[in-house]
N, C-alpha and C positions, 0 to 999 in steps of 0.2 A: 504493499500499498501507500501511497502520497501523498505527502498532507502537504499543501499550499494558501496557499485563501490568496479567494474571489475582487478583481472588483466587477461590482454584477448592475454598473451606471451609475449607483446612485454610495455605496460604501465600502468597505471591505469585509470576508465573510471568511472564515474559516474552512477546511471542505479537505476531503479526503477520496483517494482514488482507487483502481487498484492499475496497475500494470501493467503494459500492458506488452508486445513483445517489438524490439521497432522496427520499424518499411527500410528498406529495403537498401536507404542515403538515410539513414537521420541512425543520430550517436541516443544514447539512453546517457544523459549527466549524470549525477548523484552531486548534485547540489552541492559545493562551501561557502559561498559568500554570495551575493546578488547586494550592488549597492542603488541606497537609493538617493532618484534625482530630480531634481527640480525640474522634470519634465512631470514627476508620478503627483509629484502637489501642484503643477496644473491639473494634470484628469483627474486629481478626485476633490477636488474643486471649479472644473467642469471649463476651463480653459483651455484644457491644452484637446486632444480626439483620440480616443480608443475604438478597439472592437469591443466591448463588452457580449455578456461575459465573461473574462481575457483575467489570466494567472498577470500581474504588471511585476516588472521588475527586467531590465533591459543591460543589467549594468553587472555582470554574472563569469563564476567560474566554475572546477568541480571538475570530477573525478572518472569518466567514458567506467560506464558498466557493462553493458551490454551496446553493440552494432549492428545494422543490416548489415543482410547478406552486399551489399553490396558497397560498402565500407574499405575502403584501400588503406587514405591514410592513416583511420584511427585504433587504435586497439583496448582492447578493455587495461586497467590499471593508468592507463594515459594519463596529466595532469590538460585540461583544456580550456581555453576561455574562452567568450561568446563577441565577434561580431552580430548583435542585432539584425543586421540593415541588410534585406533580403531582396537581389533587384533582381528580373525578370532574364535581366539579360536582351533580349527581348525587338522590347519598341525602342525606339527610335539614339533618343536616350545614354539607352545602354548601346547602345552600337554607337554612338561617338565616347564611347569611354566615358562619358558623366555618370556616369550608374549613380548620382546619390538623389540622381533627380530623374532617375525611377518612376516609369507615368502609375505604373502598377507593386511600385517601392510596395513591401509589408518587413514591419520588425517586431521579433523573438520579444514579452513584456509591452507590448503596444497594440497587432492586431494577431499576436497566436502568443497564447497561454509561454510564460516570461520567468525566471527565474525564482522569485518568493515562492519560493517552493523547493523540499526536498529533492527530488527531481522531476528532469527537464527534457524535450523528444531535440534533438536539433541536431539539422540541419550540418551534410556530417566538412557544407560548404563551408558553415560558417560556426569550426571546429581552426581556436590557432594551439599547437602546442605551449608549450610553459615550463619549469621546472621549475622542481615536482617539490621544489621547496623555497617558492618565495611564496610567502604567509599569502591564506586567500583574502584578508580586507586589505593588502594587497595588489591580492594580482588582478579586485575584478575594478580596479582603476584604470585595466589598458582600456575601455571603452573609451572614457573621456579623456583619456593621455590621447586614442586616437584622433578625437576630435579634434581636439587640443592644434595638435600635430596636425590640420588640416585642416587648420584656420592661424597659425602660421607659418605654415610652406607660402599661404597665401599673400602676408607680409612680404615674401623674397626683400626680409632685410639686409640693407647692404653694408659691406664694410662704413665704420663712421659715421651712422647714422645713430639719434632717440629713440628713443620708445616708450610712449608712455603705457601700460595696460592701467586697464582702468578694470579696479575689483580685486578683489581681494581673497577670493574662494576660492573653491577647489580648481576653476579651469582657473583660473587670473595666477593661481604657483604654477598650474603649471604649464602656464606660460612667461609666466615671469623662471620656473629653472631653463624653460628654450630655451629664452632668451638668451642666455648668460655662455648657454652652447651657440649664439651665434661672431658675429665680425661686428656688433653694435657699440660704440662709446657706454652710451648712457643708457641705463634699464630706468625708468622712474614710475612708483607703482601708486598710483591715486584706493582710498581706498578711505570709507566710516571711520572703521575698527583701528582704537587705535595698537591690539595687543598684533592684532594682522600687519599693522603696521610697520609694527618690529619685529615683526614673523618676515614678514621682507625682508627689508635691513640684513636680519641677517644669512638670510638666503641669496646676496648681494648687488641687490638694487641701489641704485647709487642714492636714494634720494627718495621716501616714500611722504605724501602729502593726505592731509582731511582734503578728500571736495567739495568740503561746505566751507570752508577756507572762503574769504572775500573775496582777497587772495594771491584765487591761485593759479587764476590763468597767468597776469602777468605773473608770482612766482615762479613760472614752465617757463614760461614764453626767456626771462631774462637770463634763463639755468642753459637753453639752448637752444640760445641767440637769437630769437626767433620763433620760435615753437617744434613740432615734431614734428621731425618723419615720418614715424612711424605713432599709431592708438593706435590698440587693443580694445573695444570695450568686451567684459565678457560681465556684463552685467544682468544688463537685456529688462533696463526702463527709459523712461524717452530722458527722459534726464541726463542719467547719467552718456544719453546717444549726445545731447544736443552740448554738455560738457568736453566733453570728446571731439567733437571738430572742431566746437572753439580751441584748444588749445592745438593741432593742425598747423603746422610752418608753410608754406607757400612751398607746391609738388606735394606735398605728403603725401600720407593712404590712410586712407581710415577704414581697418575690419571691425565687424560687425559682426561677432561671437553670438552676444547677450539674449536666449528670444526676449523683444519687448514683442507687450501684446496689438493680436496681430489689423488691433480699431486705432491704433494709437500713431500718431504720427507728429514730424516738426514743419517750420518751413525754410528753405535756406533758399540763393539765389542761383539761377544755374549761371550768372554771367562773372561772379566767387570764384564757381567750380574751372571756371572758363577761363579766368585774370589766374589764379595759380593755383593752376593747374593741377586738380584734392583727384584722386584715389577715396572710391567708395566701394566696398569690398563684402558680399557679404556670404557664410563659413555655412557651408550644411553638411551636415552629418561627416563623413567618416570616408569617403574614399583610395583607397588604394593604402593606406596607414594607419591599417590596424596592425600589421605585421612587422611593416617600421617602431611601430612608437611600444613592442616586447623588444623588441632586437635594442631601443635604450636601456629598456630597464636593464638587463639580459646580461648589458653591456658597463651597468654603471652608472650609465652615462648619461641617468634622471635617476637620480635615486625618490627611494618614494617611502622611506624604512623612518623620516624623520615631518611625517603628515601626521596629527593630530585628524586622527580615523578613533568616532568612537561607535561600538557595533553590540548590534541585538540580540536576544533571534524571535528567530520568526513567529511566536510568540507572542515576541513585547513588539509586534509590528505598529505599530498606531505611538507607543513611543518612538519610534524613530522614524516614523515619520513626522510626527512634532519636533524633535530635537533639527531634523531637518528643517526644517517650514523655521522655527526658530533661531537657527543659526548656529544651535549650542555649538558645535563642531566643525573640522571645517571642514568634512565631509562623514556620512553616516554610514555605515552598512550593516545591512543583518546577514547574520551567520544562521545553518546548518549544521546540521549532521554532524555533529559538536566527535 
């Protein structure tokens, strides 16, 4: 039997379900850990779409227990991290290589049963091998790291650039770690929480600022001699986007990673974009970056053991959701099968 927490469209309910034999290309994964994402919180608030009834949780890892008869790359006992985003391979975007824009995109933990369960059936194509000695609560971070890595790749940081990261949550911290691997001359963090600002400084930020400082723009423009070459927005509210835009230099690049409410907007003057040669780019999902994210961790180029992770058992998932919602720790992870 498997135990899980299922989203019925309004709330979470504990369920039990008999295990079945995995189909041809499926892997039966014994889930070890599953991260609580801001997307999970938004689904529960009705601010993001899902396909209920469905088991949520898309940031997860585990151990392969059984495999379908046609599975060739995974065997029982393998330690696996899961890329939840499944593209169809056939639509016009998939055929252009833009798999994150797949017209038939589905996701484990959103449209298909995911990781808030003791077991999960995962397509072989979504399974990635991870080091068996990587703690499960860190292995559950491969999905957010892969998404951060795609956004960072889009930033195209050049030698000598000044980079501003808006937000010191888990994504902002991962961006900061990636930025310290880049040729950026200066990496600045903008975050309202003093403890997170201090943490960012300990990771190598050159300076950290409170977004509510009335002289924020003045200070950053002075420090960067005219503004940032790149600002990576990792907060997901419209005020943060406005602030991020105000911190750009001429020729600057704004990366929109945070997920704002779909009905929020703000005004821009196209002439400003033209005259200042400003670029604004979105960053959606993690096309082609899951394995590189694992490689960065395996090679210890990116370390995760210094990230504050609060764990909860599956039976306390409501507390885990609350912990994530209230920003009581940098990352919240639900652990299964101790």
